[in-house]
C-alpha positions as CSV (number, residue, x, y, z in Angstrom):
1,M,2.9,39.0,11.6
2,F,4.3,39.9,8.2
3,T,5.1,43.6,7.9
4,T,7.2,44.1,4.7
5,L,7.3,41.1,2.3
6,I,5.7,37.7,2.1
7,D,6.4,34.8,-0.3
8,G,3.9,33.1,-2.6
9,A,3.9,29.7,-0.8
10,T,3.0,31.4,2.5
11,L,0.1,33.2,0.9
12,L,-1.1,30.0,-0.8
13,S,-1.1,28.2,2.5
14,R,-3.1,30.9,4.3
15,A,-5.3,32.4,1.6
16,G,-8.9,32.4,2.8
17,D,-8.0,31.7,6.4
18,P,-9.8,33.9,9.0
19,G,-7.9,37.1,9.6
20,W,-6.0,36.8,6.3
21,I,-7.0,39.2,3.5
22,A,-5.4,39.5,0.1
23,M,-5.7,42.8,-1.7
24,D,-5.5,42.9,-5.5
25,C,-3.8,46.1,-6.4
26,R,-3.2,45.6,-10.1
27,A,-3.2,48.7,-12.2
28,A,-1.7,50.3,-15.3
29,L,-0.9,54.0,-15.7
30,G,-3.0,55.3,-18.5
31,D,-5.5,52.4,-18.5
32,F,-8.0,53.1,-15.7
33,D,-9.9,49.8,-16.2
34,Y,-6.9,47.4,-16.5
35,G,-6.8,46.4,-12.9
36,R,-10.5,45.9,-12.3
37,N,-10.8,43.9,-15.6
38,A,-7.8,41.7,-14.6
39,Y,-9.3,41.1,-11.2
40,R,-12.6,40.0,-12.8
41,E,-10.7,37.6,-15.0
42,G,-9.1,35.9,-12.1
43,H,-7.7,36.7,-8.6
44,V,-6.4,35.1,-5.5
45,P,-9.4,33.4,-3.7
46,G,-11.0,35.8,-1.3
47,A,-9.1,38.8,-2.5
48,R,-10.6,42.3,-2.5
49,Y,-9.8,44.7,-5.3
50,A,-8.2,48.1,-4.5
51,D,-8.3,50.6,-7.4
52,L,-5.3,52.8,-7.6
53,D,-7.2,55.9,-8.9
54,R,-10.5,55.4,-7.1
55,D,-9.5,53.9,-3.8
56,L,-5.8,54.6,-3.2
57,A,-5.6,58.2,-4.4
58,G,-7.6,61.4,-4.4
59,P,-8.7,63.3,-7.5
60,P,-5.7,64.5,-9.7
61,G,-4.9,68.2,-9.8
62,R,-2.5,70.7,-8.4
63,R,-1.6,68.2,-5.6
64,G,-0.3,65.7,-8.2
65,R,-1.5,62.9,-10.3
66,H,-2.1,60.5,-7.4
67,P,-2.5,62.7,-4.3
68,L,-3.3,60.9,-1.0
69,P,-6.9,60.1,-0.5
70,G,-8.6,61.7,2.5
71,R,-7.7,59.7,5.6
72,E,-11.3,59.2,6.6
73,A,-12.3,58.2,3.1
74,L,-9.5,55.6,3.0
75,A,-10.6,54.3,6.4
76,G,-14.1,53.9,4.9
77,G,-12.6,51.8,2.1
78,F,-10.9,49.6,4.7
79,A,-14.2,49.1,6.5
80,A,-16.0,48.3,3.2
81,W,-13.3,45.7,2.5
82,G,-14.0,44.1,5.9
83,I,-10.6,44.9,7.3
84,R,-10.1,44.8,11.0
85,H,-7.0,45.8,13.1
86,G,-5.0,42.6,13.6
87,D,-5.9,41.1,10.2
88,Q,-2.9,40.0,8.1
89,L,-3.1,42.0,4.8
90,V,-1.3,40.8,1.7
91,A,-1.1,43.3,-1.2
92,Y,-0.2,42.1,-4.6
93,D,0.0,43.3,-8.2
94,D,1.6,42.2,-11.5
95,A,4.0,45.1,-11.7
96,G,6.9,44.2,-9.4
97,G,5.1,45.6,-6.4
98,Q,4.8,49.2,-7.6
99,F,1.1,49.4,-6.8
100,A,1.0,46.9,-3.9
101,C,3.6,49.0,-2.1
102,R,1.3,52.0,-2.4
103,F,-1.4,50.0,-0.5
104,W,1.2,48.8,2.0
105,W,2.2,52.4,2.7
106,L,-1.4,53.6,3.0
107,A,-2.2,50.8,5.5
108,R,0.7,52.0,7.6
109,W,-0.6,55.6,7.2
110,L,-3.9,54.3,8.8
111,G,-2.0,52.7,11.7
112,V,-2.0,49.1,10.3
113,E,1.3,47.3,10.8
114,S,0.3,43.8,9.8
115,C,0.4,44.4,6.0
116,A,2.9,42.8,3.6
117,V,3.6,42.9,-0.1
118,L,3.6,39.6,-2.1
119,D,7.2,39.3,-3.2
120,G,7.2,38.6,-6.9
121,G,3.6,39.6,-7.3
122,L,0.8,37.4,-8.6
123,A,3.4,35.3,-10.5
124,A,4.9,34.2,-7.2
125,Y,1.5,32.9,-6.0
126,L,1.0,31.0,-9.3
127,D,4.5,29.6,-9.2
128,A,3.8,28.2,-5.7
129,G,0.9,26.3,-7.2
130,G,-1.9,28.8,-6.5
131,E,-5.0,29.0,-8.6
132,L,-7.2,32.0,-9.5
133,T,-10.9,32.4,-9.2
134,R,-13.5,34.7,-10.7
135,E,-15.7,34.5,-7.7
136,I,-16.2,37.8,-6.0
137,P,-16.1,37.4,-2.3
138,S,-19.0,38.3,-0.1
139,V,-17.6,40.8,2.4
140,E,-19.1,41.9,5.7
141,P,-18.1,45.5,6.3
142,S,-16.2,46.2,9.5
143,A,-16.1,49.1,11.9
144,F,-12.5,50.0,11.0
145,L,-11.2,53.1,12.5
146,P,-7.7,54.5,11.7
147,G,-5.0,54.5,14.3
148,P,-2.0,56.7,14.7
149,P,0.2,56.7,11.5
150,L,3.2,54.4,11.4
151,T,4.8,56.5,8.7
152,R,5.1,60.2,7.8
153,V,4.7,62.6,5.0
154,V,6.7,65.7,4.0
155,E,5.1,68.4,1.8
156,A,6.7,70.6,-0.9
157,D,6.9,73.7,1.4
158,E,8.8,71.6,4.0
159,I,11.3,70.4,1.4
160,V,11.9,74.0,0.2
161,A,12.3,75.2,3.8
162,A,14.5,72.4,5.0
163,G,17.0,72.7,2.1
164,S,19.9,70.3,2.5
165,V,18.8,69.0,5.9
166,L,16.6,66.4,4.0
167,T,18.0,63.7,1.7
168,L,15.6,63.2,-1.2
169,I,15.7,60.0,-3.3
170,D,13.9,59.8,-6.6
171,A,12.4,56.4,-7.5
172,R,11.9,57.1,-11.2
173,A,14.0,55.7,-14.0
174,G,17.4,57.4,-14.6
175,P,16.4,59.1,-17.9
176,R,13.4,60.8,-16.3
177,Y,15.5,61.9,-13.3
178,R,18.1,63.4,-15.6
179,G,15.5,65.1,-17.6
180,E,16.4,63.2,-20.8
181,E,12.8,62.1,-21.3
182,E,9.5,62.7,-19.6
183,P,6.7,60.4,-20.9
184,I,4.1,61.4,-18.3
185,D,4.5,64.9,-16.8
186,L,4.7,68.2,-18.6
187,V,8.2,69.2,-17.3
188,A,11.3,67.0,-17.2
189,G,14.0,66.9,-14.5
190,H,14.2,66.4,-10.7
191,I,14.1,68.2,-7.4
192,P,17.5,69.9,-6.9
193,G,19.7,67.9,-4.6
194,A,17.7,64.7,-5.0
195,L,19.6,61.4,-5.5
196,S,18.6,58.9,-8.2
197,Y,17.4,55.6,-6.7
198,P,15.3,53.9,-9.4
199,C,12.9,51.5,-7.7
200,A,13.4,49.0,-10.5
201,N,16.8,48.3,-9.0
202,N,15.1,46.9,-5.9
203,L,14.2,43.8,-7.9
204,D,16.2,40.9,-9.3
205,G,15.7,39.2,-12.7
206,R,12.7,37.2,-11.4
207,G,11.0,40.3,-10.1
208,R,11.7,39.5,-6.4
209,F,13.2,42.1,-4.0
210,R,17.0,41.9,-3.6
211,R,16.7,41.3,0.1
212,T,20.5,41.0,0.6
213,A,21.3,44.1,-1.4
214,R,23.2,47.0,0.3
215,R,22.1,49.7,-2.1
216,F,20.7,52.0,0.6
217,D,23.6,51.7,3.0
218,A,24.9,55.2,2.1
219,L,21.6,56.6,3.3
220,A,21.9,55.3,6.9
221,G,21.6,58.1,9.4
222,H,20.1,60.5,6.9
223,D,16.6,62.0,7.1
224,V,15.4,60.5,3.9
225,V,12.3,61.6,1.8
226,S,11.2,59.4,-1.0
227,Y,9.4,60.7,-4.1
228,C,8.7,59.7,-7.7
229,G,6.3,60.9,-10.3
230,S,3.1,60.9,-8.3
231,G,3.8,59.3,-4.9
232,V,3.2,55.7,-6.0
233,T,6.6,54.0,-6.8
234,A,8.2,56.1,-4.1
235,T,6.7,53.7,-1.7
236,H,8.6,50.8,-3.3
237,N,11.9,52.4,-2.1
238,I,10.3,53.0,1.3
239,L,9.4,49.3,1.7
240,A,12.8,48.2,0.5
241,M,14.6,50.4,3.1
242,V,12.3,49.3,5.9
243,D,12.9,45.6,4.9
244,A,16.6,46.3,4.9
245,G,16.3,47.4,8.6
246,L,16.9,51.2,7.9
247,A,14.8,54.0,9.3
248,E,11.6,54.5,7.5
249,P,11.8,57.4,5.0
250,A,9.1,60.0,4.7
251,L,7.0,60.2,1.6
252,Y,6.5,63.3,-0.5
253,P,3.0,62.4,-1.7
254,G,2.6,64.9,-4.5
255,S,6.1,64.1,-5.8
256,W,7.3,65.5,-9.2
257,S,3.8,65.9,-10.6
258,E,2.9,68.3,-7.8
259,W,6.4,70.0,-7.6
260,I,6.2,71.3,-11.2
261,E,2.8,72.9,-10.6
262,D,4.5,75.8,-9.0
263,P,6.8,77.6,-11.5
264,D,8.8,79.2,-8.7
265,R,10.0,75.8,-7.5
266,P,13.5,75.0,-8.8
267,I,14.2,72.2,-11.3
268,A,17.5,70.3,-11.9
269,T,18.5,68.1,-14.8
270,V,22.0,67.2,-13.6
271,G,22.5,65.1,-10.5
272,R,23.8,61.9,-9.0
273,G,22.5,58.7,-7.6
274,E,23.5,55.4,-6.0
C-alpha cells in the first residue's frame, strides 16, 4: 500500500490493474477549464478527472477561495469515480503535486489511507515510458461511504483562541508571506506568529520531493497547523511532513483567503521561516 508518494515506473506497471485508480488532478488557478481540457487531450489510461473547483472544493466565499467540499458531497464524488475502500489511488498533476496533494488530503479526510501522489507528476509517468490516451474510461459507480478521518482540521477561531500553543506554517512563497506582494488575495501579509515554509522548497530541480531533506526537523514535537492562500498548497507541506515520518499537521482549510475576511483578525508582515 502506498500512502504518501509513488514513482512513475510503479504507476506505469500497475495502471489499469484492478483496484488501482489514477486520479488526474491537473488545474490552474484563474483558468477553470485548464485541467479538464488537459485531461481530454491526454491522460493516464483509466484515470478519472477530479476538478479542483467543482469536485475538490466548495463554492468560494467568506470561508475562502477553496473551502472544503461537504463531506457527503465529496463521498458522492468518490462513489461516482468508482472508488472503493482498499483501492490504491494515485493522484497526479503537472504542477509539482500542488493539486494532487489536495486530493490526497481529502482522501484521508474521508478515511482512505491507500492514496499516494505521483512524485514528479505526469512528467514522471512519461519519463518512465508511459503513454497517454484520450479514451474516457467507463466507470461503474461504487457504494463508497466515508470512514473516520485520518487527518484533522483547525478553524480560524481555534487559531485565535489557541494563541502560541499552535505552530502555524505558511506554504506560500516568501514574498507573499512577508506581504511584499499579493497577486491573488485582497490583503497582503500572514497570520501573526506563522513561520514561512514555502511548499516549493519541498521539491528538487526535477520537480521530485526532497525525500532526504530535513527541513521540517525543527517542527518535531510541535502541534503544527499548515495553511496557504486557500487550503490547497498547504496540503503539500502536510504530505512532505508525513512522508518524513513526522506527526501529521492539521490543515487550516480556509487559510489566508478566509482569515482576511474578518477585519478584526490580526495581520503581520514581518516574520521568520525555516
